[in-house]
C-alpha positions in Angstrom: -16.7 -7.2 -33.5 -18.0 -8.7 -30.1 -15.3 -8.0 -27.3 -14.6 -12.0 -26.1 -11.7 -11.7 -23.8 -10.0 -9.1 -21.5 -6.4 -9.2 -21.3 -4.7 -7.1 -18.0 -1.7 -6.1 -16.8 -0.7 -7.3 -13.4 1.6 -4.8 -11.3 -0.1 -1.8 -10.8 -3.5 -2.5 -11.8 -4.2 -6.3 -10.5 -3.0 -6.0 -7.4 -0.9 -2.4 -6.4 2.5 -4.1 -6.3 4.4 -0.5 -7.5 3.8 0.5 -3.8 5.5 -1.7 -1.7 8.1 -1.6 -4.2 8.2 2.3 -3.7 8.2 1.6 -0.4 10.7 -0.5 -0.1 13.4 1.3 -1.9 12.3 4.7 0.3 12.6 2.4 3.6 16.2 1.6 2.3 17.4 4.8 1.0 16.5 6.0 4.6 18.8 3.2 6.2 21.5 5.7 4.8 20.0 9.2 5.8 19.2 9.4 2.6 15.9 10.4 0.8 14.9 8.9 -2.5 13.9 11.0 -5.8 10.7 9.4 -6.2 9.7 12.0 -9.3 12.2 10.0 -11.3 11.7 6.3 -9.5 9.0 4.7 -12.1 10.8 3.8 -15.7 9.0 4.5 -18.8 9.1 0.8 -19.6 8.5 -2.5 -18.2 11.2 -5.3 -16.9 13.5 -5.3 -14.1 15.5 -2.1 -13.0 16.7 -3.1 -10.1 20.2 -3.2 -11.6 19.8 0.6 -11.8 18.0 1.2 -8.7 21.0 -0.5 -6.8 23.7 1.2 -8.7 22.1 4.7 -8.3 21.9 4.3 -4.7 25.4 2.6 -4.4 26.7 5.8 -6.0 24.5 8.1 -3.2 26.3 6.1 -0.7 29.8 5.6 -1.4 32.0 2.9 -1.2 30.9 1.6 1.8 27.7 0.6 -0.2 26.7 -3.4 0.5 24.3 -4.5 -2.1 23.8 -7.9 -0.4 23.1 -6.6 2.9 21.2 -3.9 1.3 19.0 -6.3 -1.2 18.4 -8.9 1.6 17.0 -6.0 3.9 14.8 -3.9 1.2 13.2 -7.8 -0.3 12.2 -8.4 3.6 10.8 -4.8 4.0 8.8 -5.1 0.7 7.7 -9.0 1.1 6.2 -7.9 4.1 4.1 -5.1 2.8 3.0 -7.7 -0.5 1.7 -10.0 2.2 -1.1 -7.5 2.9 -2.3 -7.4 -1.1 -5.2 -7.4 -2.1 -6.8 -6.9 -5.5 -7.4 -3.4 -6.2 -10.3 -2.0 -5.9 -13.6 -3.3 -8.4 -11.4 -5.6 -10.3 -13.1 -8.5 -8.2 -16.4 -7.5 -9.8 -15.3 -7.4 -12.8 -12.9 -10.9 -13.1 -17.3 -12.0 -11.5 -18.8 -10.0 -14.4 -16.2 -11.6 -17.1 -17.2 -15.2 -15.9 -21.4 -13.9 -16.4 -20.5 -12.9 -19.6 -18.4 -15.7 -20.8 -16.0 -13.4 -21.7 -11.8 -14.9 -21.5 -9.2 -13.8 -19.1 -5.6 -13.3 -19.3 -2.6 -11.6 -18.3 0.1 -10.0 -20.2 2.8 -8.3 -17.8 6.7 -7.3 -18.2 7.4 -9.0 -15.0 8.7 -12.9 -14.8 5.5 -15.1 -14.6 6.9 -16.8 -11.3 6.3 -13.0 -9.3 2.4 -13.0 -11.2 1.7 -16.5 -10.7 2.8 -16.3 -7.2 1.2 -13.0 -6.3 -2.2 -13.9 -7.7 -2.6 -17.6 -5.8 -1.9 -15.8 -2.8 -4.9 -14.4 -3.5 -6.8 -17.0 -4.4 -7.0 -15.5 -7.9 -4.3 -17.4 -10.4 -7.3 -19.8 -11.6 -9.5 -16.9 -12.3 -7.3 -16.5 -15.7 -7.0 -18.7 -18.4 -3.6 -17.8 -19.8 -0.6 -15.7 -19.1 1.9 -13.8 -21.1 5.2 -12.5 -18.9 8.1 -10.7 -19.3 10.4 -13.9 -19.2 8.7 -15.3 -22.3 9.6 -12.3 -24.2 12.2 -10.4 -25.9 11.9 -6.6 -25.1 9.6 -5.2 -22.1 6.9 -2.9 -22.7 6.1 -0.3 -24.6 7.1 -3.3 -27.1 4.0 -5.0 -28.0 5.2 -8.6 -27.2 4.1 -9.6 -24.7 0.1 -9.2 -25.8 1.4 -10.5 -29.0 1.9 -13.6 -27.3 -1.1 -13.1 -25.7 -2.9 -13.1 -28.3 -1.7 -15.7 -29.9 -2.4 -17.9 -26.8 -6.0 -16.8 -27.1 -6.1 -17.6 -30.8 -7.9 -14.3 -31.1 -7.4 -11.3 -33.6 -6.7 -7.8 -31.9 -10.3 -6.9 -32.6 -12.0 -9.1 -30.3 -10.1 -8.3 -27.3 -9.3 -5.5 -24.7 -6.5 -4.3 -22.7 -6.8 -2.9 -19.3 -3.4 -1.1 -18.6 -2.7 1.3 -15.3 0.8 2.4 -17.2 1.6 5.0 -20.4 3.7 2.0 -21.8 1.6 -0.6 -21.3 -1.5 1.3 -23.4 1.2 2.2 -26.2 2.3 -1.9 -26.1 -1.6 -2.4 -26.4 -2.6 -0.4 -29.2 0.8 -1.7 -30.9 -0.4 -4.8 -31.1 -3.9 -3.4 -32.2 -6.1 -3.8 -29.4 -8.3 -0.7 -27.6 -7.2 -0.4 -24.2 -8.9 0.7 -21.1 -6.8 2.7 -19.0 -6.4 3.0 -15.2 -3.6 4.6 -14.2 -1.9 3.6 -11.1 -1.7 5.8 -7.8 1.9 7.1 -9.0 0.9 7.9 -12.7 -0.2 11.1 -13.7 -3.8 10.4 -15.6 -2.9 13.2 -17.7 -0.2 10.9 -19.5 -3.4 8.7 -20.5 -4.5 10.9 -23.7 -3.8 8.1 -25.9 -5.9 5.7 -24.2 -9.0 4.5 -25.0 -11.2 5.0 -22.1 -10.0 6.2 -19.0 -11.4 5.2 -15.6 -9.9 6.6 -12.2 -10.7 3.1 -10.8 -12.0 -0.5 -12.1 -14.7 0.4 -9.0 -16.2 3.5 -11.3 -18.0 1.5 -14.1 -18.4 -2.4 -14.3 -17.1 -4.2 -16.9 -20.5 -4.4 -19.2 -20.4 -0.7 -18.6 -16.7 -0.6 -19.5 -17.4 -2.8 -23.2 -20.6 -0.5 -23.7 -18.8 2.7 -23.5 -15.9 1.3 -26.3 -18.4 0.1 -28.6 
C-alpha cells in the first residue's frame, strides 16, 4: 500500500530543541554550584516535566531556592540558544522530496502547539506542514497514541498509508500503537540501542533520502 503522508515528531527530530533545553537546565544547576545528573534528565514519555525538574533542583538547593528568579534566568538562557537553531541535518531535503513526490506532511508532538508553531515559523518552515496535532489537544502524552490518532483523523487516512518519524523510544511506541510503521532517527541524547522496535533506524535524515526510506520500508 503506497505511503501518502509522513507524520513527524517535533522536538529532537525536526529541530534539536532537546540540547538547548538540557543546556539551560545544566546552566541553572551551575548557578548554585551544582551538577545536573544528565543520565536522569530526559523522561521516558512526552509532555511537560518542568515542575518535576524544578522540584528536583529545589531539593538540591534547599530553602533559599527562588524558583521565579531561576525560571526567568533559565528561559532567557534557553531562548538565546533556541534562536540559533535551524532544521536538523537532512530534514529540509526530506521536506523538498515529499513535495516532489506528492506526499502530505504533518506534525504530531506532545509539546504545545504554540511551541511547535512558533519554532517552525522562526525557521520559515511552518507552511511546509499541512496540519499538526499537539500535546495540548489530547489527554495523554506519548507513548499514548492519542496525538498520532488525532493526526491520522485530520489527514483522513488509514494508518497503513502513513509513516511516522521519531527521535525517542516512547515516540516510536506511540506511532506503532496508532498502527503506523515508524522510522527512528535517535536524537543526540538517546541511545540507538533503545530503538529495536523501530521499523527502520537511521543515524540522521541525511543518511538517506525520503524516497530511499520509503523504498526500504516497502
